[in-house]
Structures are given as C-alpha cells and as structure tokens.
C-alpha positions, -999 to 999 in steps of 0.1 A, spaced: 62 321 -517 61 332 -555 73 317 -580 83 331 -613 79 310 -648 117 298 -647 106 280 -609 128 306 -591 110 323 -558 103 357 -562 122 365 -528 156 352 -538 158 372 -569 147 404 -549 174 393 -524 200 390 -550 215 425 -546 215 425 -512 234 389 -509 258 397 -534 274 425 -506 273 399 -482 309 389 -471 303 357 -453 286 327 -472 268 316 -437 253 349 -436 241 346 -473 227 315 -462 205 323 -436 191 355 -449 167 342 -472 155 316 -441 146 344 -416 128 362 -443 113 335 -451 100 330 -416 94 362 -411 71 368 -442 53 333 -441 24 320 -425 22 318 -394 10 343 -362 42 341 -344 77 357 -354 92 341 -328 128 320 -334 112 291 -322 77 291 -342 98 301 -373 124 276 -371 97 252 -367 83 261 -398 113 266 -418 118 229 -410 151 236 -387 162 217 -358 164 241 -337 165 278 -334 198 289 -322 214 295 -359 187 321 -367 195 337 -333 230 337 -340 221 351 -374 203 385 -361 229 385 -332 257 388 -354 260 430 -367 283 418 -392 250 414 -412 241 450 -409 276 466 -426 278 457 -458 309 467 -479 297 498 -505 266 504 -494 262 536 -479 
C-alpha cells in the first residue's frame, strides 16, 4: 500500500472515520486486514489465499470477521 510522507498508510487514514464507529475492538482490528487482502496483490480473493498473503495462520479469523453481521450495523450511521 502507498505510504504518505509521514509514513502512515493511506488506507489506514481513509479508514479512520469508519473504524471510529465500529464498537468492537476486534472488528476494528480485522477490517483493515480484510481490506488489504481484497485490495492487495493476488488473483484469488477467497479467504485461504488472502490469509496466506497477509501472513495469517489460517482463514478462520477472516471468515469469522465477515460472517459477523454486527460490523455492518454502526450506530450513528444512516
């Protein structure tokens, strides 16, 4: 991902307002990883290849993140 002059990731900066409305810490941690998997290199965007590219031990945590409906419903967002 592209880095700004101050060394921060552009994706992290863009995600800040969205992450701020997510109530659970675990959801705020997994959202950037999942997006990096989708936006990053690689032809296959299923859980197993994305988890391997992200250096995760397995696909279960990514899959669990997507399966949770609570990340779709954020308080204060119409």
